[in-house]
C-alpha positions in Angstrom: 4.9 -48.3 -87.4 6.1 -46.6 -84.2 7.4 -43.1 -83.9 10.7 -44.5 -82.7 11.0 -46.5 -85.8 10.5 -43.6 -88.0 12.9 -41.4 -86.0 15.6 -44.2 -86.1 15.3 -44.7 -89.9 15.8 -40.9 -90.6 18.4 -40.5 -87.8 20.4 -43.4 -89.3 20.2 -41.9 -92.8 21.3 -38.6 -91.6 24.3 -40.0 -89.7 25.1 -42.1 -92.8 25.0 -39.0 -95.0 27.1 -37.1 -92.6 29.8 -39.8 -92.5 29.7 -40.1 -96.3 30.3 -36.4 -96.8 33.0 -36.3 -94.2 31.1 -34.2 -91.7 30.9 -36.8 -88.9 28.0 -37.7 -86.7 28.7 -35.0 -84.0 27.8 -32.2 -86.4 24.6 -34.0 -87.5 23.5 -34.8 -84.0 23.9 -31.2 -82.9 22.0 -29.9 -85.9 19.2 -32.6 -85.3 18.9 -31.5 -81.6 18.6 -27.8 -82.7 15.9 -28.8 -85.1 14.0 -30.8 -82.4 14.2 -27.9 -80.0 13.0 -25.5 -82.6 10.0 -27.7 -83.4 9.2 -28.2 -79.7 9.2 -24.3 -79.3 6.2 -24.1 -81.7 4.0 -25.8 -79.1 5.8 -26.0 -75.8 7.2 -23.6 -73.2 11.0 -23.0 -72.8 10.7 -24.2 -69.2 9.0 -27.4 -70.4 11.7 -28.0 -73.1 14.5 -27.3 -70.5 12.9 -29.8 -68.0 12.7 -32.5 -70.6 16.4 -32.0 -71.8 17.5 -31.8 -68.1 15.8 -35.1 -67.4 17.4 -36.7 -70.4 20.8 -35.4 -69.5 20.6 -36.5 -65.9 19.5 -39.9 -67.0 21.6 -40.7 -70.0 24.2 -42.9 -68.3 23.5 -46.4 -69.3 25.3 -47.7 -66.3 23.3 -45.9 -63.7 19.9 -47.4 -62.5 16.9 -45.2 -62.0 16.1 -44.4 -58.4 12.9 -46.4 -58.7 14.7 -49.7 -60.0 15.3 -52.4 -57.7 18.7 -54.4 -57.7 
């Protein structure tokens, strides 16, 4: 089993629980992101976490190719 499969299983369950209880997926996503950042802070520097979050934010548009991709 891959880490992404474990994460997907738990993420889907959390989103389903949120929808069932009327919280909506936005609140759960925000809470999960906060938990991930808290866990990262146990072993990584703030600058390192910020760099990773910045990279993900700058590259989250599925319609935009990465600079190294060829047409």
